[in-house]
C-alpha positions as CSV (number, residue, x, y, z in Angstrom):
1,M,73.8,62.6,-1.4
2,K,72.3,61.5,-4.7
3,K,68.9,62.7,-3.6
4,V,70.2,66.2,-2.8
5,I,71.9,66.5,-6.2
6,L,68.8,65.2,-8.0
7,A,66.5,67.6,-6.1
8,S,68.9,70.5,-7.0
9,V,68.9,69.5,-10.6
10,V,65.1,69.3,-10.7
11,A,64.7,72.7,-9.0
12,L,67.2,74.3,-11.3
13,G,65.4,72.8,-14.3
14,A,62.0,74.0,-13.1
15,S,63.4,77.5,-12.5
16,T,65.1,77.6,-15.8
17,A,61.9,76.5,-17.6
18,L,59.9,79.3,-16.0
19,M,62.6,81.9,-16.7
20,A,62.9,80.7,-20.3
21,G,59.5,82.3,-21.1
22,V,60.8,85.9,-20.3
23,N,62.5,87.6,-23.2
24,A,65.5,89.1,-21.4
25,A,66.8,90.6,-24.6
26,A,63.8,92.9,-24.8
27,C,64.5,94.0,-21.3
28,K,68.2,94.6,-21.9
29,A,67.5,96.7,-24.9
30,C,66.4,99.5,-22.5
31,H,68.0,98.5,-19.2
32,G,71.4,97.5,-20.5
33,Q,73.2,94.2,-20.9
34,N,74.1,94.2,-17.2
35,W,70.9,96.1,-16.0
36,E,73.1,99.2,-15.5
37,K,71.1,101.8,-17.4
38,H,68.2,104.2,-16.6
39,A,65.8,102.9,-19.2
40,L,64.9,105.7,-21.5
41,G,66.6,108.0,-19.0
42,K,63.7,107.6,-16.5
43,S,63.8,104.3,-14.6
44,V,65.8,103.2,-11.6
45,I,68.9,101.1,-12.3
46,V,67.6,97.5,-12.0
47,K,70.9,95.9,-10.9
48,D,70.7,98.0,-7.7
49,L,67.4,96.5,-6.7
50,T,66.8,93.3,-4.7
51,H,65.1,90.3,-6.3
52,A,62.0,91.0,-4.2
53,Q,61.8,94.6,-5.4
54,I,62.2,93.5,-9.0
55,A,59.5,90.8,-8.6
56,E,57.2,93.3,-6.9
57,G,57.7,95.9,-9.6
58,L,57.2,93.5,-12.5
59,K,54.0,92.0,-11.1
60,G,52.8,95.5,-10.2
61,Y,53.4,96.7,-13.8
62,K,51.4,93.7,-15.0
63,A,48.5,94.5,-12.6
64,G,48.7,98.2,-13.4
65,T,49.4,99.1,-9.7
66,F,53.1,100.1,-10.0
67,G,55.1,102.6,-11.9
68,G,55.5,106.2,-12.9
69,A,56.4,107.5,-16.3
70,M,57.2,104.0,-17.7
71,K,54.0,102.4,-16.4
72,G,52.3,102.1,-19.7
73,I,55.3,100.8,-21.6
74,M,56.2,98.2,-18.9
75,K,52.6,96.9,-18.6
76,G,52.7,96.0,-22.2
77,Q,56.1,94.3,-21.8
78,V,55.1,92.1,-18.9
79,A,51.4,91.4,-19.5
80,K,52.1,88.2,-21.4
81,Y,54.0,86.6,-18.5
82,T,52.6,84.7,-15.5
83,D,53.5,85.9,-12.0
84,A,55.5,82.7,-11.6
85,E,57.6,83.5,-14.7
86,L,58.2,87.1,-13.5
87,E,59.1,85.8,-10.0
88,A,61.6,83.3,-11.5
89,F,63.0,85.9,-13.8
90,S,63.5,88.5,-11.0
91,K,65.8,86.0,-9.2
92,T,68.2,86.1,-12.2
93,I,68.9,89.8,-11.8
94,G,69.5,92.3,-9.0
95,K,70.8,91.4,-5.6
């Protein structure tokens, strides 16, 4: 039992450390505190996306292979993060 708890704590700590690098406040400025807004009236509502869709979108923005009207803005927002940070962050929002 102690090993299971320890493994869970270590995994949570690793995930939190990766997520800590992403500035959620910058995201929430456009997407809303609960991810409920169409950013600048153009984006999809993030809270309605799955974790996988969010991760795919964030990594796609970074690579320049994803996005419509917000592609340029979002590329600048996510370019500084690693794919692992974006993946971990995506698991904290959506469904």
